[in-house]
Backbone as CSV, one residue per row, in Angstrom:
resi,resn,N_x,N_y,N_z,CA_x,CA_y,CA_z,C_x,C_y,C_z
1,UNK,27.291,20.454,10.661,26.497,19.946,9.771,25.906,21.240,8.833
2,UNK,26.063,20.939,7.666,25.432,22.105,6.513,23.835,21.998,6.777
3,UNK,23.459,23.277,6.500,21.941,23.259,6.467,21.627,23.768,5.061
4,UNK,20.359,23.184,4.755,19.856,23.541,3.426,18.873,24.724,3.675
5,UNK,18.411,25.465,2.831,17.774,26.786,3.099,16.351,26.520,3.830
6,UNK,15.972,25.326,4.166,14.952,24.997,4.961,15.209,25.167,6.315
7,UNK,16.349,25.172,6.818,16.812,25.284,8.110,16.833,23.681,8.781
8,UNK,16.662,22.741,7.941,16.723,21.491,8.476,18.155,20.865,8.007
9,UNK,18.777,20.233,9.142,20.182,19.586,8.951,20.112,18.699,7.562
10,UNK,21.161,18.953,6.667,21.425,17.954,5.564,21.239,16.500,6.064
11,UNK,21.830,16.100,7.057,21.669,14.970,7.292,20.413,14.276,7.608
12,UNK,19.648,15.050,8.228,18.146,14.682,8.528,17.416,14.774,7.417
13,UNK,17.682,15.561,6.384,16.900,15.527,5.127,17.160,14.568,4.485
14,UNK,18.446,14.066,4.227,18.839,13.005,3.325,18.350,11.591,4.280
15,UNK,18.414,11.514,5.551,17.774,10.309,6.063,16.343,10.237,5.819
16,UNK,15.669,11.316,5.825,14.245,11.332,5.524,14.092,10.884,4.076
17,UNK,14.837,11.428,3.225,14.754,11.072,1.770,14.891,9.508,1.455
18,UNK,15.948,8.911,2.306,16.216,7.399,2.288,15.212,6.776,2.763
19,UNK,14.624,7.056,3.944,13.319,6.408,4.421,12.339,6.218,3.526
20,UNK,11.632,7.454,3.188,10.697,7.453,2.114,11.088,6.594,0.830
21,UNK,12.135,6.805,0.207,12.499,6.077,-0.943,12.623,4.493,-0.585
22,UNK,13.087,4.133,0.495,13.097,2.636,1.035,11.783,2.210,0.923
23,UNK,10.982,2.812,1.640,9.486,2.492,1.967,8.766,2.339,0.492
24,UNK,9.018,2.971,-0.482,8.482,3.003,-1.818,9.166,1.838,-2.589
25,UNK,10.352,1.521,-2.374,11.125,0.642,-3.240,10.728,-0.752,-2.735
26,UNK,10.679,-1.007,-1.387,10.266,-2.177,-0.688,8.649,-2.603,-1.236
27,UNK,7.770,-1.426,-1.062,6.291,-1.803,-1.521,6.489,-2.270,-3.084
28,UNK,7.187,-1.507,-3.889,7.124,-1.759,-5.323,7.615,-3.134,-5.568
29,UNK,8.886,-3.507,-4.929,9.652,-4.760,-5.252,8.655,-5.809,-4.919
30,UNK,7.944,-5.619,-3.759,7.128,-6.668,-3.098,5.658,-6.536,-3.363
31,UNK,5.230,-5.837,-4.517,4.008,-5.616,-4.671,3.001,-6.538,-4.507
32,UNK,3.197,-7.766,-5.100,2.236,-8.907,-4.984,1.772,-9.130,-3.586
33,UNK,2.722,-8.640,-2.489,2.154,-9.002,-1.104,1.885,-7.738,-0.196
34,UNK,2.317,-6.771,-0.898,2.268,-5.393,-0.285,0.699,-4.679,-0.513
35,UNK,0.071,-4.987,-1.289,-1.480,-4.535,-1.538,-2.316,-5.606,-1.455
36,UNK,-3.520,-5.171,-0.642,-4.492,-6.420,-0.858,-5.097,-6.347,0.548
37,UNK,-6.226,-7.165,0.676,-6.843,-7.447,1.951,-6.058,-8.301,2.969
38,UNK,-5.256,-8.980,2.090,-4.181,-9.846,3.106,-2.797,-9.306,2.485
39,UNK,-2.010,-8.961,3.337,-0.635,-8.524,2.847,0.403,-8.638,3.810
40,UNK,1.545,-8.679,3.347,2.773,-8.488,4.246,3.672,-7.327,3.869
41,UNK,3.433,-6.197,4.126,4.018,-5.073,3.724,5.314,-4.920,4.496
42,UNK,6.392,-5.572,3.959,7.686,-5.583,4.495,8.225,-3.900,5.033
43,UNK,7.912,-2.970,4.138,8.116,-1.730,4.458,7.623,-1.152,5.699
44,UNK,6.563,-1.593,6.152,6.084,-1.346,7.586,6.935,-1.411,8.576
45,UNK,7.921,-2.413,8.392,9.197,-2.705,9.140,9.884,-1.212,9.683
46,UNK,9.787,-0.335,8.768,10.460,1.092,9.045,9.476,1.968,9.831
47,UNK,8.105,1.423,10.108,7.479,2.481,10.721,7.821,2.641,12.456
48,UNK,8.601,2.181,12.927,9.092,2.296,14.085,10.380,3.236,14.143
49,UNK,10.821,3.708,13.043,12.117,4.666,12.887,11.876,5.940,13.591
50,UNK,10.652,6.562,13.809,10.352,7.661,14.618,11.008,7.329,15.921
51,UNK,11.054,6.167,16.438,11.718,6.076,17.704,13.171,6.792,17.904
52,UNK,13.803,6.820,16.857,15.303,7.308,16.840,15.457,8.686,15.882
53,UNK,14.267,8.706,14.834,14.616,9.981,13.946,13.192,10.579,13.846
54,UNK,13.172,11.986,14.350,11.826,12.579,14.030,11.526,12.735,12.674
55,UNK,12.503,12.857,11.768,12.451,13.123,10.380,11.650,11.720,9.797
56,UNK,11.693,10.657,10.458,10.999,9.456,9.894,9.628,9.833,9.812
57,UNK,9.112,10.767,10.644,7.599,10.949,10.654,7.071,11.298,9.162
58,UNK,7.694,12.660,8.641,7.044,13.010,7.440,7.479,11.933,6.278
59,UNK,8.738,11.287,6.379,9.233,10.449,5.580,8.212,9.220,5.339
60,UNK,7.850,8.632,6.462,6.999,7.386,6.304,5.626,7.996,5.643
61,UNK,5.083,9.119,5.758,4.053,9.620,5.364,4.147,9.798,3.991
62,UNK,5.265,10.348,3.297,5.632,10.315,2.066,5.706,9.270,1.350
63,UNK,6.551,8.377,1.846,6.865,7.045,1.323,5.418,6.278,1.207
64,UNK,4.686,6.139,2.212,3.480,5.371,2.330,2.448,6.069,1.175
65,UNK,2.617,7.363,0.856,1.625,7.979,-0.105,2.071,7.500,-1.521
66,UNK,3.307,7.714,-1.741,3.855,7.407,-3.061,3.649,5.878,-3.524
67,UNK,3.851,5.061,-2.338,3.760,3.739,-2.493,2.351,3.073,-2.911
68,UNK,1.195,3.932,-2.116,-0.098,3.598,-2.339,-0.543,4.190,-3.562
69,UNK,-0.035,5.078,-4.322,-0.190,5.825,-5.588,0.228,4.490,-6.495
70,UNK,1.180,4.015,-6.257,1.705,3.015,-7.241,0.877,1.804,-6.990
71,UNK,0.410,1.428,-5.882,-0.534,0.350,-5.533,-1.741,0.068,-6.071
72,UNK,-2.345,1.329,-6.642,-3.602,1.104,-7.480,-4.857,1.102,-6.713
73,UNK,-4.902,1.094,-5.367,-6.310,0.926,-4.925,-7.061,2.119,-4.442
74,UNK,-6.414,3.232,-5.010,-7.367,4.662,-5.184,-7.212,5.422,-4.113
75,UNK,-7.930,6.442,-3.982,-7.935,7.546,-3.096,-8.054,7.018,-1.417
76,UNK,-8.691,6.243,-1.101,-8.795,5.756,0.090,-7.550,5.258,0.481
77,UNK,-6.734,4.344,-0.114,-5.742,4.026,0.103,-4.620,5.098,0.080
78,UNK,-4.360,5.865,-0.828,-3.585,7.035,-1.027,-3.731,7.844,0.059
79,UNK,-4.889,8.418,0.467,-4.989,9.263,1.344,-5.170,8.843,3.184
80,UNK,-6.132,7.849,2.942,-6.438,7.079,4.199,-5.341,6.340,4.797
81,UNK,-4.735,5.375,3.968,-3.457,4.767,4.403,-2.285,5.658,4.717
82,UNK,-2.146,6.543,4.085,-1.125,7.573,4.369,-1.307,8.443,5.649
83,UNK,-2.563,8.682,5.839,-3.011,9.500,7.143,-2.678,8.674,8.335
84,UNK,-3.100,7.194,8.170,-2.998,6.418,9.353,-1.388,6.241,9.483
85,UNK,-0.617,6.194,8.601,0.846,6.001,8.652,1.272,7.189,9.417
86,UNK,0.908,8.598,9.036,1.234,9.589,9.727,0.921,9.789,11.182
87,UNK,-0.343,9.311,11.549,-0.924,9.408,12.934,0.054,8.328,13.559
88,UNK,0.205,7.246,13.155,1.043,6.133,13.930,2.584,6.627,14.014
89,UNK,2.789,7.255,13.097,4.432,7.859,13.117,4.583,8.773,14.379
90,UNK,3.555,9.678,14.448,3.537,10.742,15.530,3.507,9.871,16.858
91,UNK,2.516,9.072,16.969,2.369,8.435,18.173,3.718,7.672,18.458
92,UNK,4.068,7.110,17.591,5.460,6.308,17.778,6.539,7.456,18.202
93,UNK,6.766,8.355,17.617,7.750,9.264,18.346,7.368,9.818,19.556
94,UNK,6.091,10.248,19.742,5.803,10.844,21.178,5.989,9.933,22.191
95,UNK,5.683,8.509,21.950,5.833,7.634,22.834,7.011,6.634,22.700
96,UNK,8.205,7.113,22.252,9.210,6.488,21.585,10.135,5.560,22.819
97,UNK,9.812,6.081,24.130,10.267,5.293,25.292,9.448,4.229,25.921
98,UNK,8.368,4.033,25.241,7.417,3.013,25.620,7.184,1.897,24.609
99,UNK,6.226,0.792,25.209,5.995,-0.113,24.168,4.848,0.386,23.203
100,UNK,4.246,1.618,23.392,3.386,2.094,22.566,4.008,2.526,21.346
101,UNK,5.214,2.817,21.441,5.781,3.065,20.023,5.748,1.939,19.181
102,UNK,5.911,0.900,19.490,6.040,-0.314,18.561,4.404,-0.901,18.294
103,UNK,3.386,-0.477,19.404,1.918,-1.000,19.207,1.300,-0.183,18.112
104,UNK,1.752,1.153,17.865,0.807,1.975,17.508,0.606,1.744,15.938
105,UNK,1.629,1.297,15.087,1.495,1.003,13.763,0.621,-0.387,13.686
106,UNK,0.916,-1.330,14.493,-0.026,-2.521,14.552,-1.292,-2.180,14.712
107,UNK,-1.710,-1.570,15.764,-3.160,-1.158,16.228,-3.879,-0.374,14.977
108,UNK,-3.093,0.713,14.906,-3.772,1.528,13.833,-4.124,0.893,12.581
109,UNK,-2.943,0.377,11.992,-3.221,-0.284,10.772,-4.162,-1.395,10.849
110,UNK,-4.132,-2.119,11.773,-5.016,-3.405,12.213,-6.490,-2.659,12.164
111,UNK,-6.767,-1.713,12.782,-8.073,-1.202,12.863,-8.683,-0.413,11.904
112,UNK,-7.779,0.579,11.336,-8.158,1.774,10.396,-8.001,1.204,8.901
113,UNK,-6.920,0.791,8.467,-6.590,0.573,7.325,-7.594,-0.647,6.913
114,UNK,-7.649,-1.573,7.624,-8.601,-2.771,7.449,-10.036,-2.051,7.036
115,UNK,-10.522,-1.070,7.748,-11.732,-0.662,7.424,-12.248,-0.393,6.124
116,UNK,-11.286,0.311,5.350,-11.527,0.681,4.024,-11.002,-0.515,3.002
117,UNK,-10.146,-1.262,3.548,-9.827,-2.325,2.683,-10.898,-3.453,2.604
118,UNK,-11.503,-3.599,3.842,-12.500,-4.499,3.815,-13.839,-4.219,2.847
119,UNK,-13.941,-2.794,2.758,-14.996,-2.257,1.856,-14.581,-2.497,0.398
120,UNK,-13.312,-2.070,0.047,-12.779,-2.000,-1.374,-12.841,-3.495,-1.927
121,UNK,-12.261,-4.601,-0.836,-12.206,-5.910,-1.377,-13.474,-6.706,-1.006
122,UNK,-14.449,-5.965,-0.387,-15.789,-6.750,-0.087,-15.471,-8.082,0.835
123,UNK,-14.664,-7.807,1.825,-14.108,-8.939,2.672,-14.624,-8.508,4.175
124,UNK,-14.991,-9.303,5.061,-15.539,-9.056,6.237,-14.361,-8.147,6.871
125,UNK,-14.944,-7.039,7.701,-13.954,-6.128,8.510,-12.987,-6.843,9.380
126,UNK,-13.746,-7.787,10.278,-13.066,-8.641,11.226,-11.805,-9.507,10.781
127,UNK,-12.343,-10.162,9.570,-11.225,-10.869,8.886,-9.938,-10.019,8.547
128,UNK,-10.218,-8.904,7.932,-9.342,-7.851,7.230,-8.507,-7.428,8.551
129,UNK,-9.172,-6.993,9.470,-8.470,-6.345,10.705,-7.559,-7.441,11.226
130,UNK,-7.924,-8.648,11.559,-6.946,-9.676,12.077,-5.829,-9.939,11.128
131,UNK,-6.237,-9.943,9.705,-5.236,-10.248,8.743,-4.140,-9.011,8.795
132,UNK,-4.449,-7.707,8.801,-3.609,-6.694,8.617,-2.887,-6.652,9.836
133,UNK,-3.670,-6.634,11.001,-3.032,-6.551,12.255,-1.833,-7.587,12.583
134,UNK,-2.365,-8.646,12.121,-1.061,-9.887,12.214,-0.040,-9.454,11.202
135,UNK,-0.317,-9.238,10.146,0.875,-8.868,9.295,1.731,-7.694,9.683
136,UNK,1.263,-6.883,10.181,1.620,-5.643,10.751,2.504,-6.114,11.951
137,UNK,2.120,-6.721,12.769,2.875,-7.142,14.155,4.033,-8.180,13.430
138,UNK,3.864,-8.969,12.631,4.913,-9.658,12.033,6.178,-8.601,11.455
139,UNK,5.792,-7.818,10.757,6.877,-7.050,10.347,7.482,-6.063,11.381
140,UNK,6.711,-5.585,12.212,7.193,-4.572,13.075,8.144,-5.368,14.244
141,UNK,7.745,-6.579,14.562,8.560,-7.291,15.646,9.573,-7.853,15.063
142,UNK,9.494,-8.421,13.742,10.629,-9.213,13.221,11.594,-8.572,12.330
143,UNK,11.015,-7.186,11.846,11.961,-6.352,11.144,12.217,-4.982,11.840
144,UNK,11.307,-4.501,12.441,11.322,-3.093,13.004,12.072,-3.209,14.362
145,UNK,11.845,-4.134,15.302,12.610,-4.291,16.608,13.763,-4.580,16.283
146,UNK,14.449,-5.417,15.500,16.002,-5.665,15.111,16.405,-4.485,14.602
147,UNK,15.835,-3.895,13.860,16.321,-2.700,13.077,16.646,-1.442,14.121
148,UNK,15.793,-1.288,14.916,15.892,-0.240,16.204,17.077,-0.719,16.943
149,UNK,17.118,-2.095,17.222,18.263,-2.380,18.185,19.595,-2.138,17.451
150,UNK,19.708,-2.531,16.160,20.823,-2.440,15.318,21.323,-1.073,15.079
151,UNK,20.453,-0.144,14.998,20.802,1.342,14.827,21.205,2.032,16.149
152,UNK,20.403,1.514,17.217,20.930,1.849,18.556,22.341,1.559,18.777
153,UNK,22.721,0.382,18.444,24.082,-0.023,18.838,25.061,0.774,17.851
154,UNK,24.585,1.026,16.797,25.548,1.801,15.848,25.616,3.264,16.201
155,UNK,24.590,3.882,16.791,24.801,5.013,17.459,25.704,5.404,18.639
156,UNK,25.570,4.436,19.342,26.413,4.181,20.725,27.863,4.049,20.336
157,UNK,28.048,3.336,19.187,29.574,3.036,18.854,30.077,4.067,18.000
158,UNK,29.366,4.924,17.280,29.915,5.934,16.642,30.294,7.207,17.243
């Protein structure tokens, strides 16, 4: 495998760029449902990718940050949401052989992202937390879990 001067294998760097880009594109293409106190951010289905790829950790952080810049909710979302995604991605990677890997993006987004979204949109925290947590669970369970299963099958047959 060729390496770029960073010492990171080209395949891993390419995969990270694809993950970050896909996150941004999904948020942008589905912007009406990707931003707000009630959202269904389909790109969050990618948050389980650190189970298989360590390079997904920084990729998700960068993708989320770029998407949140586009989203227009300001510094709280740009930095807060991106840091929550980074923390969830690290936990997902560290606990990749456990149910915690799937629960970390659900719980952290539900509890932490909702904290600042409830202030931005002047919506009660509990309602925002339940909404964000539920939507995160939907995309992680209906998109993320099948994505991991599919990629694992592909990895074992290649």
